[in-house]
N, C-alpha and C positions, 0 to 999 in steps of 0.2 A: 671449483665445486658447484654451485649454484644455475650458472653456468650449463654444466656437463648435467645437470639433472634439469635442463629445459623447464625450471623452474616459472619463468617467463612466459609459457607456452601454457603450462597447465594453469596458472592464474590468469591468462587469457579465457580460457573455455570457461572458467568457473565465476569469469565476470567480477572476479577482484580488482582487474587493473583498468574497468571502467567505470567500476566508483572511486576507486581513487583518483582517477583524473577528474570525476565528479568535486571534489575539494580541495582539484590545485596539486596534487601529488601526479605530476606527467614524466618521472624518472620511472625507467623498469626496474622491477624486483631486485632481479639480481645483481644493481647497481646502487642500489638504493641502501639494500641493507645490511652489503659490506661496509657501507657508509656509516652506516648511524654503527655497528660493530668497533668499529676503528677509533669512532669520534667517545664509545663508554670505554676502550682501552687506555686511550687518554688520560681520562678524567679519573680511573680506576690507577695509574700512574703516578696522578696526580696527589693524588691520597698518601699511597705509596712515600713520595717525595714531604709530604705536609708531616707524614707520622715522624720522617724522619727528621725532619727540620726543628718538631716540637709546635708545631702551629694545630694545636688542640681543637680548635674551631673550625679550621678549614679541612678540618680532616672531620669532623665531628658534621659536618655540613653533607659536604660528600658519602658521609653513608648515609645521611635522611637521604638523600636525591636516590641512592641506589634502594636504601626498602621502600623509599615511593614508588619506583620503576615498574614495582611488575601488577603495581593500581594502574597506573597507565597503559601500559601494554594491554592488561586485560579492557579495557576502555575500549582503546583500538579496536581490536578484535571483533568485541559484540557489536559494535559497530560498522565494522567492514564486510563482516559475515550476516548481518541482522541485513543491512541494508540489501545482501542479495536474496536472505530469503522474504524481503517485504515487495520486489519487485518479482519474485518468481508467483508471491503468493496472489499479488496481484493480476498478475498476468493469468494464472491461473481462474481466478474470478472473474476475469474480464471476459476471457474465453466460456467457460460454463454461464453467465447471463448473455451474451450476444448466442449462444443456440438455442438459448432459450425462450429468443425474440425481445430482450429488455433492449429499449433504443437507447438508455442511458449506462450502459456496458462497461464503456472505457471509464465514466467517472464513478463510476462503482469501485472500480477496481483500481483507481489513483485514490479513492479514499481509504481502501484497504491500507494499501501500503502507507499511507500517510499516518494510519493509527500505528501499524506493527512497527514502523519505525521510532513514531512517538513514544511509543511503550522500554524500544528498547532505548531511546535517549533517554529515559529517566534511570533505566538501568544501568548503563553507561557513568552517568552521572555520579550517583550510588557507591561505583566501584572506585571512585574520584575521593571517596569519603565524604562526601558533601552533603551536607542533611538535604534531605528532600521532603521530609515529613511537611515542610508550610506546600511546595507546591501538588502534593498528592490532597491537602487540605484543600486550598485552592482547586482543583481540578474536580477533587469529590461537589465540592458546594457547587461549580457551574453545570457539569456533568449532573447535578440531582434538579437544578431548576430549568436545565432546560428537558429535561425527563418531565416533569412536572409541566412545563407550558408546555411543550410539544406536543405530548400524550394525548390530553381530552380533546386539544382543538383540531388535530389530525384525526382524531377515533370519532367524534361528534361530525367536524365539518367538512371533511373529505370520506365519507363513508361511502359515497355513491361514487368517487370516481378508486376509492378502493376496490369497489366490486367488479367496476373495467375493466381495472388491473389484473384481478384474478382471470376476468375472463378471458384476456386475450389469449393466456397461455392455450385456456380451452377450444379455443374459437382456430388459431393459426395450426394446430393441430391434424383438424379435422378437416378443414374447411380449404379450400384452394385456388388463390386468385382465376381470374378469366371466365371462370362460369357462372352460367346464372344461377339466381339464389334470390329467397322470399324468405322477408324475414321483419315480422310484424308488420307485414300486410302491406310490404313497400318487395319489390320487386323490379331486380335489375343485374349485371352483371358485377359478379363483385372485383369491384377496381381493386381494393387493400385494406387490412388492418390496421388500425393504429392502435395506441394504447390506451386510448377512449372510445373511440369509434371505428364502427366501419361504414366504408363508401362502398358504394352501389351507384352506378352508373344505368339510366333507365334508356327504352328506347330511345326516346325524342334526347340525350343526351344531359340530361340531368340531373347533377351530383344530390346524390341523398344522401344524412349523414343519419345513423343511427349509434343508438348506444351502445355498448357492448354489453350490458347487462342485460341486456334482450336473450341474449344466449343461456341464460341459467334461469329465465322468466318464459317466454314462448317457446311455439313450434317454429325451431328455423330448417328448410328445405334447399335442396340443394340438385 
């Protein structure tokens, strides 16, 4: 039935097959799922036999397994489809950052994907009825410490770099490379606008680097 419904092709388009391969499951879903159902039916028959033979502890253990099984299925579904969502979100962030001219667009997308997978991993562990309170407390303390240490140092120590990064968006949309321009008293052909500096090539082939913050502070002509 799964083969006729073309489940494998549908899961391939959704990216589920690639996610399963990353975690070591290489079998097609239209082969894997029937095998799982087959073994579950064997376990169910074993419980019936245990009841018939009066093996109460064995029957209770199998019943507990089937009671816990929905939690395992929920955790697996969260991880699989969460990984797909994380990949899509990372791709969207990378593409948007690349179109905005951010040089570390790929790293930014990977960071977003990793954060989403981490959050979904905590949700999956919660579905398994494993207490995650300690994990949440540790994460909260670590993130709070990082925020307290990184916030003031970044805000005070990299204030000029932040201005340059913000100015580059404005500059790249307005000024074109290969044309002559004058900025902060320096005239030359615009070679490129990096995240922190603007590079000009003067007539004597001298390369001049000017801070991007000049676009916000001085008159620029091209």
